[in-house]
PASE-727121 format. One record per residue (C-alpha): z, x, y. Coordinates in Angstrom, 3 decimals, padded with zeros to 6 digits, always signed. Layout:
BEGIN
Z/X/Y
...
% end
This chain:
BEGIN
+003.219/+011.422/-043.711
+001.468/+008.884/-041.680
-001.036/+010.691/-039.429
-000.867/+008.593/-035.814
-003.915/+009.283/-033.291
-004.078/+012.460/-031.540
-004.446/+010.929/-028.196
-000.561/+009.858/-028.767
+000.346/+013.361/-028.462
-000.776/+013.291/-024.626
+001.348/+011.097/-023.257
+005.059/+010.115/-022.937
+007.703/+007.540/-022.860
+008.236/+006.820/-019.003
+011.441/+008.082/-017.755
+012.302/+005.190/-015.680
+012.283/+003.129/-019.222
+014.260/+006.049/-020.592
+017.023/+005.616/-018.276
+017.112/+002.046/-018.259
+017.510/+002.094/-021.883
+020.249/+004.496/-021.598
+021.907/+002.851/-019.401
+022.075/-000.430/-021.319
+022.827/+001.161/-024.448
+026.250/+002.828/-022.456
+026.879/-000.750/-021.275
+026.548/-002.459/-024.883
+029.626/+000.400/-025.819
+031.393/-001.619/-022.799
+031.089/+001.407/-020.486
+030.895/+000.186/-016.776
+027.453/+001.683/-015.802
+025.928/+000.922/-012.065
+022.308/+000.943/-012.750
+020.319/+002.390/-009.850
+017.322/+003.301/-012.281
+015.257/+000.346/-012.473
+012.839/-000.703/-010.186
+012.996/-004.571/-010.357
+014.095/-007.128/-007.468
+017.617/-008.738/-008.586
+016.547/-011.819/-007.134
+015.300/-015.063/-008.721
+011.341/-016.192/-008.303
+011.668/-018.751/-005.449
+012.113/-022.202/-006.618
+008.770/-023.500/-005.412
+007.112/-020.904/-007.458
+009.070/-021.869/-010.697
+008.490/-026.068/-009.481
+004.570/-025.007/-009.716
+004.821/-023.503/-013.271
+006.856/-026.531/-014.525
+004.313/-029.024/-013.282
+001.520/-026.762/-014.403
+003.144/-027.179/-018.229
+003.694/-030.832/-017.536
-000.171/-030.792/-016.441
-001.327/-029.218/-019.275
-002.652/-026.030/-018.339
-001.590/-024.762/-021.809
-005.007/-023.232/-022.741
-007.056/-020.159/-022.831
-008.633/-019.281/-019.529
-011.295/-017.092/-018.189
-010.663/-013.546/-018.924
-010.345/-012.877/-015.221
-008.481/-015.651/-014.447
-009.138/-019.443/-013.280
-011.494/-019.647/-011.052
-008.769/-021.198/-008.000
-006.572/-018.542/-008.996
-008.932/-015.641/-007.949
-009.859/-017.724/-004.977
-006.404/-017.689/-004.254
-006.239/-013.604/-004.340
-009.375/-013.797/-001.965
-007.580/-016.073/+000.470
-004.490/-013.527/+000.604
-006.504/-010.413/+000.912
-008.468/-012.070/+003.507
-005.137/-012.967/+005.416
-002.863/-010.547/+005.231
-004.939/-007.691/+005.054
-008.772/-008.290/+006.981
-010.547/-007.623/+003.585
-013.511/-009.870/+002.327
-013.988/-010.286/-001.008
-015.568/-012.968/-003.567
-013.649/-014.118/-006.444
-016.271/-012.430/-008.924
-014.542/-009.307/-007.656
-011.055/-010.031/-008.562
-010.023/-009.590/-012.102
-006.453/-011.186/-013.052
-004.650/-008.889/-015.290
-001.332/-009.016/-017.402
+000.727/-007.179/-014.701
-000.278/-004.371/-012.388
+000.072/-001.841/-014.851
-002.870/-003.409/-017.008
-004.945/-003.682/-013.595
-004.152/+000.113/-013.129
-005.202/+000.706/-017.016
-008.713/-001.704/-016.421
-009.523/+000.505/-013.608
-009.101/+004.027/-015.135
-010.735/+003.185/-018.420
-013.823/+001.914/-016.590
-014.173/+005.068/-014.548
-012.823/+008.289/-016.197
-014.670/+010.333/-018.437
-013.409/+013.192/-020.338
-013.506/+015.993/-018.125
-013.407/+014.290/-014.824
-010.852/+015.093/-012.194
-008.199/+012.825/-010.453
-006.243/+013.975/-007.522
-002.825/+012.448/-007.896
-000.400/+013.170/-004.928
+002.795/+013.812/-006.079
+005.701/+012.221/-006.150
+003.687/+009.200/-008.057
+004.700/+006.301/-010.555
+004.669/+007.897/-013.351
+002.237/+005.632/-015.447
-000.930/+006.840/-013.272
-001.312/+010.601/-015.126
-000.766/+009.227/-018.380
-003.274/+006.465/-018.458
-005.836/+009.768/-017.419
-004.766/+011.973/-020.161
-005.669/+008.789/-022.341
-009.088/+008.783/-021.149
-009.203/+012.719/-021.713
-009.506/+013.122/-017.655
-008.059/+015.972/-016.152
-004.974/+015.549/-013.754
-004.892/+017.242/-010.091
-001.455/+017.145/-008.975
-001.223/+017.644/-005.059
+002.667/+018.351/-004.497
+003.773/+016.665/-001.081
+007.094/+018.059/+000.253
+009.858/+015.979/+001.771
+008.897/+017.798/+005.535
+006.035/+015.596/+005.594
+007.877/+012.566/+003.695
+006.039/+013.128/+000.344
+002.689/+012.354/+001.878
-000.423/+014.223/+001.198
-002.243/+015.557/+004.452
-005.886/+015.627/+005.037
-006.057/+019.445/+004.502
-004.428/+019.247/+001.380
-006.661/+016.111/-000.028
-009.785/+018.330/+001.265
-008.533/+021.338/-000.848
-008.207/+019.616/-003.983
-011.761/+018.226/-003.961
-013.852/+019.502/-006.216
-017.648/+019.019/-007.948
-015.484/+017.075/-010.912
-013.130/+014.631/-008.893
-014.096/+011.452/-009.568
-011.166/+009.635/-008.454
-008.043/+009.496/-006.448
-004.890/+007.550/-007.202
-001.816/+007.079/-004.992
+000.124/+003.942/-003.925
+001.670/+002.816/-000.124
+004.597/+001.938/-000.214
+005.490/+004.463/-002.588
+007.115/+004.678/-005.774
+009.450/+007.067/-005.965
+009.765/+007.758/-002.585
+009.293/+004.497/-000.204
+007.051/+006.178/+001.784
+004.193/+004.610/+003.786
+001.192/+005.385/+004.840
+000.501/+004.568/+008.720
-003.013/+003.485/+009.982
-003.597/+006.527/+011.265
-002.681/+008.523/+008.381
-004.723/+006.675/+005.905
-008.167/+006.945/+008.599
-007.270/+010.765/+008.656
-007.500/+010.351/+004.526
-010.762/+008.461/+004.737
-012.518/+010.648/+007.165
-012.270/+013.234/+003.919
-013.828/+010.371/+001.203
-016.283/+009.538/+003.448
-017.740/+013.370/+003.238
-017.448/+012.697/-000.480
-019.320/+009.579/-001.605
-018.564/+010.389/-005.592
-015.214/+009.944/-005.313
-013.612/+006.825/-005.933
-009.690/+005.429/-004.763
-007.182/+003.716/-006.443
-004.768/+002.211/-004.359
-001.688/+000.843/-005.642
-000.447/-001.848/-003.310
+001.835/-003.831/-005.273
+004.983/-003.035/-002.652
+002.870/-004.241/+000.155
+005.688/-006.507/+001.796
+008.757/-004.485/+001.198
+007.518/-002.699/+003.996
+010.502/-002.255/+006.984
+007.726/-000.314/+009.589
+005.221/-002.675/+010.667
+002.029/-004.129/+009.212
+000.684/-003.226/+005.712
-002.098/-001.421/+005.700
-004.682/-000.610/+003.210
-007.271/+002.089/+002.956
-009.624/-000.232/+002.008
-010.607/-001.126/+005.732
-012.167/+002.036/+006.798
-016.092/+002.474/+006.535
-017.350/+001.667/+003.418
-014.374/+002.495/+001.264
-014.164/-001.057/+000.315
-017.062/-000.107/-001.927
-015.421/+002.882/-003.461
-011.864/+001.239/-003.516
-009.939/-000.551/-006.247
-007.255/-002.095/-004.693
-004.162/-003.020/-007.371
-001.550/-005.565/-006.483
+000.738/-008.340/-008.056
+003.290/-010.870/-007.582
+006.242/-008.563/-009.357
+007.480/-007.032/-006.763
+007.107/-009.180/-003.179
+007.957/-012.292/-005.177
+010.485/-011.585/-007.737
+007.974/-012.472/-010.713
+008.986/-009.050/-013.034
+008.794/-011.092/-016.069
+005.719/-013.571/-015.798
+003.609/-010.703/-015.757
+000.716/-010.947/-013.389
-001.181/-008.718/-011.418
-005.053/-008.193/-010.015
-007.637/-005.771/-008.696
-010.079/-006.148/-006.197
-012.754/-003.831/-006.767
-016.744/-003.476/-006.042
-018.713/-006.154/-008.256
-019.717/-003.447/-011.001
-016.784/-002.238/-011.526
-014.944/-005.855/-011.399
-017.353/-006.647/-014.343
-016.155/-003.805/-016.249
-012.822/-004.261/-016.033
-013.354/-007.722/-017.153
-015.138/-006.686/-020.300
-012.329/-004.283/-021.221
-009.719/-006.546/-020.379
-011.554/-008.978/-023.182
-010.818/-006.844/-025.989
-007.443/-005.994/-025.294
-005.225/-008.973/-023.981
-007.907/-011.423/-022.788
-006.417/-013.422/-019.840
-002.984/-013.622/-018.628
-000.696/-016.497/-018.924
-001.992/-019.902/-017.948
+001.247/-020.869/-016.378
+001.977/-017.699/-014.471
-001.487/-018.293/-013.303
-001.135/-021.928/-011.774
+002.353/-020.406/-010.418
+000.462/-017.538/-008.850
-001.889/-019.871/-006.684
+001.211/-021.176/-005.142
+002.736/-017.594/-004.171
-000.524/-016.331/-003.110
-001.424/-019.342/-000.866
+001.928/-020.014/+000.398
+004.152/-019.216/+003.347
+006.315/-015.972/+003.158
+009.507/-016.824/+004.241
+011.205/-016.195/+001.021
+009.536/-013.107/+000.850
+010.990/-011.987/+004.036
+014.202/-012.978/+003.279
+014.239/-010.704/+000.255
+012.783/-008.257/+002.304
+015.661/-008.665/+004.903
+018.099/-008.067/+002.375
+016.437/-004.892/+001.246
+016.516/-003.778/+004.571
+020.126/-004.115/+005.029
+020.490/-001.937/+001.509
+018.312/+000.336/+002.752
+020.033/+001.133/+006.093
+023.197/+001.391/+003.675
+022.236/+003.489/+001.107
+020.134/+005.813/+003.433
+022.893/+006.479/+005.703
+025.678/+006.688/+002.538
+023.426/+009.426/+001.226
+023.159/+011.303/+003.533
+026.873/+011.711/+004.324
+027.445/+013.553/+000.371
+027.699/+017.417/+001.146
+024.173/+018.463/-000.721
+022.118/+016.027/-000.615
+018.370/+016.230/+001.461
+017.405/+012.524/+001.991
+013.874/+011.121/+003.174
+013.524/+008.193/+005.662
+011.786/+005.566/+002.794
+009.720/+003.206/+004.842
+008.957/+000.516/+002.356
+009.859/-000.098/-001.110
+013.372/-000.318/-002.870
+013.821/+003.414/-003.548
+015.733/+006.880/-002.061
+014.547/+009.967/-003.389
+016.838/+012.764/-002.470
+016.024/+016.021/-003.256
+019.282/+017.507/-005.322
+018.260/+021.313/-005.243
+021.500/+022.269/-004.003
+023.749/+021.456/-007.070
+021.236/+023.721/-009.548
+023.367/+026.444/-011.193
+026.608/+024.579/-010.456
+029.339/+023.668/-013.050
+031.819/+021.352/-013.833
+033.813/+021.975/-017.134
+031.408/+024.258/-018.702
+028.914/+021.821/-018.154
+026.221/+023.666/-015.669
+023.653/+021.754/-014.201
+020.086/+023.594/-013.868
+017.498/+020.884/-012.972
+017.280/+017.241/-011.792
+017.602/+016.113/-015.423
+020.605/+017.887/-016.218
+021.910/+016.015/-012.990
+021.037/+012.846/-013.888
+022.788/+012.995/-017.383
+025.879/+014.710/-015.717
+025.897/+010.679/-013.225
+025.623/+009.072/-015.823
+027.756/+010.358/-018.660
+030.310/+011.298/-015.890
+029.893/+008.837/-012.707
+028.709/+006.341/-015.087
+025.921/+006.250/-012.743
+021.961/+005.723/-013.977
+019.149/+007.385/-011.984
+016.098/+008.396/-012.742
+015.100/+012.082/-012.685
+012.485/+013.500/-009.882
+010.761/+015.533/-013.084
+009.358/+012.187/-013.897
+007.350/+012.055/-010.953
+006.378/+015.529/-010.840
+009.012/+016.239/-008.062
+011.605/+018.195/-010.232
+014.007/+018.854/-007.372
+014.945/+015.463/-006.698
+016.427/+012.117/-008.524
+015.198/+008.462/-007.648
+017.704/+005.516/-006.714
+016.605/+001.963/-006.891
+018.654/+000.196/-004.274
+017.218/-003.069/-005.747
+020.637/-004.126/-006.685
+023.474/-005.954/-004.717
+025.559/-004.420/-002.255
+028.531/-004.277/-004.173
+026.962/-001.753/-006.587
+025.415/+000.323/-004.481
+028.751/+000.733/-002.553
+030.359/+001.448/-005.789
+027.285/+003.710/-007.491
+027.451/+005.847/-003.793
+031.116/+006.196/-003.968
+031.095/+007.210/-007.529
+028.373/+009.987/-007.064
+029.948/+011.543/-004.241
+033.187/+011.980/-006.102
+031.529/+013.375/-008.699
+029.522/+015.525/-006.762
+032.420/+017.121/-004.919
+033.616/+018.329/-008.406
+030.573/+020.792/-008.911
+030.946/+024.261/-007.636
% end
């Protein structure tokens, strides 16, 4: 037998990827699946960004770049952070990575030692805890209920902190809930962190532009937290550039240097062509982004009202991203033709194989009473998906 590394036993395949994979397999069999599982904008990358990439190829930008990215790319990130967030960084504090997921991995590897505690409010994006486990850190989940729109309170944060706490990881807007922390809510959390100077913060802001309630706010703006915050962002969601694979982190200089060192031994720099296109995206106006967000807003308004109209679903009010995260526990212990729904996993399989609608179980996000639906798809598919869900959920009794 091949004996694989012990660390593999600490992590699992993301349920988001698993459900998308199952949906694709059923589609390949000729089954009409409405896929509401995947968190990927269904728009093409804006034409002006694609043209910048073509120009980069013609101009010969086809060689290795510095590990942290071209200087002018990092300068473009600095420009964006000042323009959109009012935050001051230098290019040396920026590391350009192969997607925001690598940015997160760099930061966790740079900070977490065996035994360090990492606080993660739940629901949360599936990768956070797995990266901590790879570093042999201790994950401290803080359950956040629908009554507070799945957001951690200052009291919950304070109660979770111990002398071993090294890091806090969260996202706003949030995947999977769509929740957005207001400036006032972030300030209240910041006041707690300012009393605990040993704690670093990873602020995942990849959904920054997909915000339906006003200006995006970053926790890095408060007090001296910019000196303890690793800000994660990228191009995949706001610019519909998932396949281009470019994320970035902004961090205190010592941490940025550590992330550069780590990345140099894994992937080195990200794609040179993508980096050139990134300059155009980061420095350009946000007209095309605003157009995409306007369409997401229409879909959000539709699916929010439609799901509220399905008996048994308890629906939160998402303020950003492109996800709904309804509580489906009212269906537990109900049955159809001998198939009993015991948990969210069962309900997802029921919807997949009976209604031909692909969703993601809330247990993947440490919230076992919920499921996640993505509305990053066409209105026609959303309407058909909701119709099928309503029809088949009504059959459970």
